[in-house]
C-alpha positions in Angstrom: -24.6 5.8 48.0 -20.9 5.0 47.2 -22.1 2.2 44.9 -24.4 4.5 43.0 -21.6 7.0 42.4 -19.3 4.2 41.3 -21.9 2.9 38.8 -22.5 6.4 37.4 -18.7 6.9 37.0 -18.4 3.4 35.4 -21.2 4.0 32.9 -19.9 7.5 32.1 -16.5 6.1 31.4 -17.9 3.4 29.1 -20.1 5.9 27.3 -17.3 8.3 26.7 -14.9 5.6 25.6 -17.3 4.1 23.1 -17.9 7.4 21.4 -14.2 7.7 20.6 -13.8 4.2 19.1 -14.1 4.1 15.3 -16.4 1.4 14.1 -15.5 -0.8 11.1 -18.3 0.9 9.2 -16.8 4.4 9.2 -14.9 5.3 6.1 -12.4 8.1 6.0 -12.4 9.7 2.5 -9.1 11.4 1.7 -6.6 12.0 -1.1 -4.1 9.3 -1.8 -1.2 11.8 -1.2 -2.7 12.7 2.2 -3.0 9.1 3.1 0.7 8.5 2.4 1.8 11.7 4.2 -0.2 10.7 7.3 0.1 7.0 7.2 0.7 6.8 11.0 -2.7 8.3 11.5 -4.6 6.0 9.1 -3.0 2.5 9.7 -5.8 0.0 10.4 -8.4 2.4 9.2 -11.0 1.9 6.5 -10.4 4.6 3.8 -11.6 5.6 0.4 -9.3 7.2 -2.0 -8.6 7.6 -5.7 -5.7 7.2 -8.1 -4.6 5.8 -11.4 -3.7 2.1 -11.8 -0.4 1.9 -13.6 0.4 -1.8 -13.2 -1.4 -5.0 -12.4 0.7 -8.0 -11.4 0.9 -10.4 -14.3 1.6 -13.4 -12.1 -1.8 -13.7 -10.3 -3.5 -10.3 -10.5 -3.2 -10.0 -6.7 -1.4 -6.6 -6.6 -2.1 -3.3 -8.3 0.0 -0.2 -8.4 -2.0 3.0 -7.7 -0.3 6.2 -8.6 -1.2 9.3 -6.7 -1.4 12.8 -8.1 2.1 13.6 -6.9 3.5 10.3 -8.4 3.7 8.3 -5.1 2.7 4.7 -5.1 0.1 2.8 -3.1 -0.1 -1.0 -3.2 -3.6 -2.4 -3.7 -4.3 -6.0 -2.8 -7.7 -7.7 -2.8 -9.5 -9.0 0.2 -10.7 -12.6 0.0 -14.0 -11.8 -1.6 -12.4 -10.0 -4.6 -9.9 -12.7 -5.4 -7.7 -11.1 -8.0 -8.0 -7.9 -10.1 -9.3 -7.7 -13.6 -7.0 -6.2 -16.2 -9.7 -3.7 -17.1 -8.5 -1.5 -14.2 -5.2 -0.8 -16.0 -4.7 2.8 -17.0 -8.0 3.8 -15.4 -8.7 6.2 -12.6 -10.2 4.2 -9.8 -11.9 4.7 -6.4 -10.8 2.1 -3.8 -12.2 1.4 -0.4 -10.4 -0.8 2.2 -8.2 -1.1 5.2 -4.8 0.6 5.2 -1.6 -0.9 6.4 2.1 0.0 6.2 5.2 -2.1 5.8 8.7 -0.8 6.0 11.8 -1.4 3.9 15.0 -0.9 5.9 18.6 -0.7 4.7 19.3 -4.2 5.9 16.6 -5.5 3.5 18.0 -3.4 0.6 21.5 -4.7 1.3 20.3 -8.3 1.3 18.5 -7.7 -2.1 21.7 -6.1 -3.4 23.8 -9.2 -2.4 21.2 -11.5 -4.0 21.0 -9.4 -7.1 17.3 -9.7 -6.8 14.9 -8.3 -9.4 12.4 -6.4 -7.4 8.6 -5.8 -7.8 8.1 -2.2 -8.6 4.9 -2.1 -6.6 6.3 -3.1 -3.2 10.0 -3.8 -3.8 9.9 -7.4 -2.8 11.6 -10.0 -5.0 9.6 -10.4 -8.2 7.5 -13.6 -8.4 7.1 -13.4 -12.2 9.6 -16.2 -13.0 9.0 -15.9 -16.7 9.9 -12.2 -16.7 12.9 -12.8 -14.4 14.2 -15.6 -16.5 13.8 -13.5 -19.7 15.8 -10.7 -18.1 18.5 -13.2 -17.1 18.5 -14.7 -20.6 18.9 -11.2 -22.2 21.8 -10.5 -19.8 20.2 -7.4 -18.3 19.0 -8.8 -14.9 22.1 -7.5 -13.0 21.7 -4.0 -14.5 18.0 -3.9 -13.6 18.7 -5.1 -10.1 21.5 -2.5 -9.6 19.2 0.3 -10.8 16.3 -0.7 -8.6 18.6 -1.0 -5.5 20.1 2.4 -6.3 16.7 4.0 -6.5 15.8 2.6 -3.1 19.0 3.9 -1.6 18.5 7.4 -3.1 14.9 7.5 -1.8 16.1 6.5 1.6 18.5 9.4 1.7 15.9 11.8 0.3 13.2 11.1 2.9 15.7 11.2 5.7 14.2 8.2 7.6 15.5 4.8 8.5 12.9 3.1 6.3 10.8 3.5 3.2 7.0 3.1 3.8 5.0 0.8 1.5 1.4 1.8 2.0 -1.1 -0.9 1.2 -4.9 -0.9 1.0 -6.6 -4.3 1.3 -9.5 -3.5 -1.1 -13.0 -4.5 -0.4 -14.3 -2.4 -3.3 -12.7 -1.0 -6.4 -14.6 1.1 -8.9 -13.5 2.6 -12.2 -14.3 6.3 -12.2 -12.6 7.5 -15.4 -9.8 7.2 -17.9 -6.3 7.9 -16.7 -4.8 11.3 -17.6 -1.2 10.2 -17.9 
């Protein structure tokens, strides 16, 4: 009798637990701004959202900058099957589906980039890999000015959001579809 009750409890627990686990096939459809505002809730979740592509990395096409309705930014990177992004996405409204992650920029990183006078990617604020562009800015004599401006923007944003970090929301895209022209 005790074994029967234990088996029923065990199966009940497994059944209840399995109903609360999201499968990899479920897709949460939400606005890009809602995704950013609730990033803690959606990390490691498959989502579908929309926005306007305002930049595609010129180095290898492996990063796109998706602008939300409120002007926030989401970094879009391809999964292995996509490879790199086609320039046809530029200035288009797109629908993207993929897994969400978050990285954080803390003041220690900002301070390090300031000391190095790094030119930062305006998608994810990492040092820019476009050496041709970086070298051109150095040759023109404006690299230090650009670096200072970018660092100052990050420091201002850090103060405005009143957190100890700036979130960089990323979607690893498994599907990207053009749904219209951008209304810039």
